[in-house]
Every structure is written in C-alpha cells, then in structure tokens.
C-alpha positions as CSV (number, residue, x, y, z in Angstrom):
1,M,0.0,0.0,0.0
2,D,2.9,2.4,0.8
3,T,4.3,1.8,-2.7
4,I,1.1,2.5,-4.5
5,V,0.3,5.7,-2.5
6,G,3.9,6.8,-2.8
7,F,4.0,6.6,-6.6
8,F,0.7,8.5,-6.8
9,A,2.0,11.1,-4.3
10,V,5.0,11.9,-6.5
11,G,2.9,12.0,-9.7
12,M,3.9,8.7,-11.1
13,P,0.6,6.7,-11.5
14,P,0.2,4.0,-14.2
15,S,-0.9,5.5,-17.5
16,G,-2.6,3.7,-20.3
17,T,-0.9,0.3,-20.8
18,A,2.3,1.6,-19.0
19,D,2.7,0.3,-15.5
20,P,6.4,-0.2,-15.1
21,Y,6.2,-0.7,-11.3
22,A,3.3,-3.2,-11.5
23,L,1.0,-1.0,-9.3
24,R,-2.1,-2.5,-10.8
25,R,-1.0,-6.0,-9.8
26,Q,0.0,-4.7,-6.3
27,A,-3.5,-3.1,-5.9
28,L,-5.1,-6.4,-6.8
29,G,-2.9,-8.0,-4.2
30,V,-4.0,-5.6,-1.5
31,I,-7.7,-6.2,-2.5
32,N,-7.4,-10.0,-2.5
33,I,-5.6,-10.1,0.9
34,I,-8.3,-7.9,2.4
35,L,-11.1,-10.0,0.9
36,S,-9.6,-13.4,1.4
37,R,-8.9,-12.7,5.1
38,R,-12.0,-10.6,5.6
39,Y,-10.1,-7.8,7.2
40,D,-12.4,-5.0,8.3
41,L,-10.1,-2.3,7.0
42,S,-10.9,1.2,5.8
43,L,-9.2,2.1,2.5
44,N,-9.6,5.8,3.4
45,F,-7.7,5.2,6.7
46,L,-4.9,3.2,5.1
47,I,-4.4,5.9,2.4
48,D,-4.4,8.6,5.0
49,E,-1.8,6.8,7.1
50,C,0.4,6.4,4.0
51,L,0.0,10.0,3.1
52,A,0.9,11.2,6.5
53,S,4.5,10.1,6.0
54,L,4.7,11.6,2.5
55,K,3.7,15.2,3.1
56,D,7.1,16.5,2.1
57,V,7.1,14.9,-1.4
58,L,3.5,15.5,-2.5
59,R,3.1,16.9,-6.0
60,K,-0.5,18.0,-5.3
61,P,-2.9,18.3,-2.3
62,A,-3.2,15.1,-0.2
63,E,-6.9,15.0,-0.7
64,D,-6.5,15.0,-4.4
65,V,-3.9,12.1,-4.2
66,K,-6.3,10.2,-2.0
67,K,-9.1,10.6,-4.5
68,D,-6.8,9.4,-7.3
69,V,-5.8,6.3,-5.3
70,L,-9.4,5.5,-4.3
71,E,-10.4,5.7,-8.0
72,F,-7.4,3.5,-8.9
73,F,-8.6,0.8,-6.4
74,R,-12.2,1.3,-7.7
75,G,-11.1,0.5,-11.2
76,R,-9.1,-2.6,-10.2
77,L,-12.0,-4.0,-8.1
78,Q,-14.6,-3.2,-10.8
79,N,-12.6,-5.2,-13.4
80,Q,-12.1,-8.1,-11.1
81,L,-15.8,-8.3,-10.0
82,I,-17.1,-8.0,-13.6
83,S,-14.7,-10.8,-14.7
84,Q,-16.2,-12.9,-11.9
85,G,-19.6,-12.6,-13.4
86,Y,-21.3,-9.8,-11.5
87,A,-23.5,-7.5,-13.6
88,Y,-21.4,-4.5,-14.5
89,D,-24.2,-2.0,-13.5
90,T,-24.6,-3.8,-10.1
91,V,-20.8,-3.3,-9.5
92,D,-20.9,0.3,-10.8
93,A,-23.9,1.1,-8.5
94,V,-22.3,-0.1,-5.3
95,L,-18.8,1.2,-6.1
96,A,-20.1,4.6,-7.0
97,A,-21.6,4.8,-3.4
98,D,-18.9,3.1,-1.4
99,I,-15.2,2.1,-1.9
100,D,-14.0,2.0,1.7
101,R,-14.5,-1.2,3.6
102,L,-14.1,-3.8,0.9
103,V,-15.6,-6.7,2.7
104,L,-18.8,-4.7,3.2
105,V,-18.6,-3.5,-0.4
106,I,-18.6,-7.1,-1.7
107,E,-21.5,-8.0,0.6
108,K,-23.5,-5.1,-0.8
109,I,-22.8,-6.2,-4.3
110,Q,-23.8,-9.7,-3.6
111,A,-27.0,-8.6,-2.0
112,L,-27.9,-6.2,-4.8
113,Q,-27.1,-8.8,-7.4
114,A,-29.5,-11.2,-5.7
115,F,-32.1,-8.5,-5.3
116,R,-32.3,-8.1,-9.1
117,A,-34.5,-11.2,-9.1
118,N,-37.1,-9.3,-7.0
119,P,-39.9,-7.9,-9.2
120,E,-39.6,-4.6,-7.2
121,F,-36.0,-4.2,-8.4
122,E,-36.5,-2.3,-11.7
123,P,-39.5,-0.2,-10.4
124,L,-37.4,0.8,-7.4
125,S,-34.4,1.7,-9.6
126,I,-36.7,3.8,-11.8
127,A,-38.1,5.6,-8.7
128,F,-34.6,6.4,-7.6
129,K,-33.7,7.8,-10.9
130,R,-36.8,10.1,-10.8
131,I,-35.5,11.4,-7.5
132,D,-31.9,11.7,-8.7
133,N,-33.0,13.6,-11.9
134,I,-34.9,16.2,-10.1
135,L,-32.3,16.8,-7.4
136,K,-29.4,17.4,-9.7
137,D,-27.0,19.6,-7.6
138,F,-29.4,20.1,-4.7
139,H,-27.7,19.1,-1.4
140,G,-30.7,19.3,0.9
141,G,-31.7,20.7,4.2
142,S,-34.0,19.8,7.1
143,V,-37.5,18.8,6.3
144,D,-40.1,21.1,8.0
145,V,-43.1,18.8,8.7
146,N,-45.3,21.9,9.0
147,L,-44.8,22.7,5.3
148,L,-46.0,19.2,4.2
149,S,-49.6,19.8,3.1
150,Q,-50.5,17.3,0.3
151,E,-51.5,13.8,1.3
152,A,-48.9,12.1,-0.9
153,E,-46.0,14.1,0.6
154,I,-47.2,13.5,4.1
155,K,-47.5,9.8,3.5
156,L,-44.1,9.7,1.8
157,F,-42.5,11.5,4.8
158,A,-44.2,9.1,7.2
159,N,-43.1,6.1,5.2
160,F,-39.6,7.4,4.9
161,E,-39.3,7.9,8.7
162,N,-40.7,4.4,9.4
163,I,-38.9,2.5,6.6
164,G,-35.7,4.5,6.8
165,T,-35.2,3.4,10.4
166,R,-35.6,-0.3,9.4
167,V,-33.2,0.1,6.4
168,E,-30.6,1.7,8.6
169,K,-31.0,-1.1,11.1
170,G,-30.3,-3.6,8.4
171,I,-27.3,-1.7,7.2
172,A,-25.9,-1.4,10.8
173,E,-26.4,-5.2,11.2
174,K,-24.7,-5.7,7.8
175,D,-27.8,-7.4,6.5
176,F,-28.0,-5.7,3.2
177,T,-30.6,-8.1,1.8
178,A,-33.0,-7.1,4.6
179,A,-32.1,-3.4,4.0
180,L,-32.9,-3.7,0.3
181,N,-36.2,-5.5,0.9
182,K,-37.2,-2.7,3.3
183,L,-36.1,-0.1,0.8
184,A,-38.4,-1.5,-1.8
185,A,-41.4,-0.5,0.3
186,L,-40.6,3.1,-0.5
187,R,-41.2,2.6,-4.2
188,S,-45.0,3.0,-4.1
189,P,-45.1,6.1,-1.9
190,V,-42.4,7.7,-4.1
191,D,-44.4,7.0,-7.2
192,A,-47.6,8.4,-5.6
193,F,-45.6,11.5,-4.6
194,F,-44.4,12.2,-8.1
195,D,-47.9,11.5,-9.6
196,S,-49.7,14.0,-7.5
197,V,-47.2,16.6,-6.0
198,M,-45.6,19.4,-7.9
199,V,-42.1,19.3,-6.5
200,M,-40.9,22.6,-8.1
201,D,-43.6,24.7,-6.4
202,K,-43.6,28.4,-7.0
203,D,-43.3,28.9,-3.3
204,E,-39.6,28.7,-2.5
205,K,-40.0,27.3,1.0
206,I,-42.3,24.5,-0.2
207,R,-40.0,23.7,-3.1
208,F,-37.0,23.6,-0.9
209,N,-38.8,21.4,1.6
210,R,-39.9,18.9,-1.0
211,L,-36.4,18.7,-2.5
212,S,-35.0,18.2,1.0
213,L,-37.3,15.2,1.5
214,L,-36.2,13.7,-1.7
215,A,-32.6,14.4,-0.8
216,D,-33.0,12.5,2.4
217,I,-34.5,9.5,0.6
218,S,-31.7,9.7,-2.0
219,A,-29.1,9.6,0.8
220,L,-30.8,6.5,2.3
221,F,-30.5,4.7,-1.1
222,H,-26.9,5.8,-1.4
223,Q,-26.0,4.0,1.8
224,I,-26.2,0.8,-0.3
225,A,-25.8,1.9,-3.9
226,D,-26.2,4.6,-6.5
227,F,-29.3,3.2,-8.3
228,S,-28.9,5.8,-11.1
229,K,-26.1,3.5,-12.4
230,I,-28.6,0.6,-12.8
231,V,-29.6,0.0,-16.4
232,T,-33.4,-0.3,-16.8
233,A,-35.6,-1.1,-19.7
234,G,-37.0,1.8,-21.7
C-alpha cells in the first residue's frame, strides 16, 4: 500500500498500458488479501496513514492524491468483479456509493445482485432515478413537517421515517438483503408523490422542503448503492 500511494504522491501513477512498477498488480494483491482474510479495514484510513509520511514529497494536495488512489482501487476492483460474473451495473452502482471497507462493499454487491430477481428491483431503480434527476445539484436541508400539506407528501415522509429506520438497522447489522427489501417498500409512496405533487412549487420554501425530503430519501438509497447506475428497460 505504501508503494502505491507513494507513486501517486510523486505524480507517477500508471498511465494507459504503461505500468512499469506493477502498481495494478499490487493493488489487486491488496484487494485480494483484504477480501480473502475478511479484514475490516478502511481504505480511506490506510491511504491517510500512508500520506501522513509523504507530506514533504506530495506533488498535489493530499486530498487529491487520496481521490486518485481510491479511483485506482475502484477500477481494479470493478474489473475483477465483472470478470467474476457480477453484472457491470450492479458493480458500478455499489462502487459509486462506497469504496471504503471492501468486505462490506462485496456483501452489498452480492445482496444487490440477488435483489435483481425481485420484481420490485426495476421499479425501485426507476423511482430512484426520478429522485436523482430532479435533485441534480441540490444538497438538501432539514424537512419542515409543518410545510407538508398534500396527502402524498405527508405519506411519503411518514413512510420514509418508518422504513428508513428499518433500512438503517439492516445496514448497521450488515444485513444488506434485509435493507434492500425494506427499501423496496418506498417505491410505491415515491411513485404516488411524483404522480400528485408538484415538486418545483412556485413557493420557494415549499419547493426547498420537497427537495429536502427527496434528498433524504436519496441519501438513504446511497447507503447501499447509487441506483442511477442501474440499467433499466425503456
């Protein structure tokens, strides 16, 4: 790990087919050791530890080096998992949301791959994309329950509060299958919300509140995967 981070720190990452120091192979070695021995290690922490001893040789800010190294590991893991038979969009969806504790990342991918057989999978993915499309660069705020006036948004908020707690319980217990099954219950109230509520209301406070609710729901989805990466029909 020190070698990989060190080369990135001094501006010598692999480029194209050129990898004279076999950093790609070394990265796969790190990945395989962590996964085969089921080490509960944080890639972010490991990279930070390596960077702490390299501050005098950095060619760019440490945070930028860290992002580059994480992206490098994401690419190596992505290629390996797809070659093992996982659907590429399943892999992309999970890796877009999480590339830290690799054992948990794999468990999320396995759970999401299995969840694809659930008839709710595609409708849920489409519902998420509707949320993602309307949010764009909106980062959210606190939901003011006093500004929720329409039945569909009141029901969506109530469902989110109830189901969200159960989803987070499943995630905390590392039961990602249970979390996904609970998450699926949000699909119907999300659809009802979009069918009857004008999100972009002319009243700025109401508009902000509705977007904040959707942002909270999006953040819940992202604890498992970025469903916008899932390829759906139509």
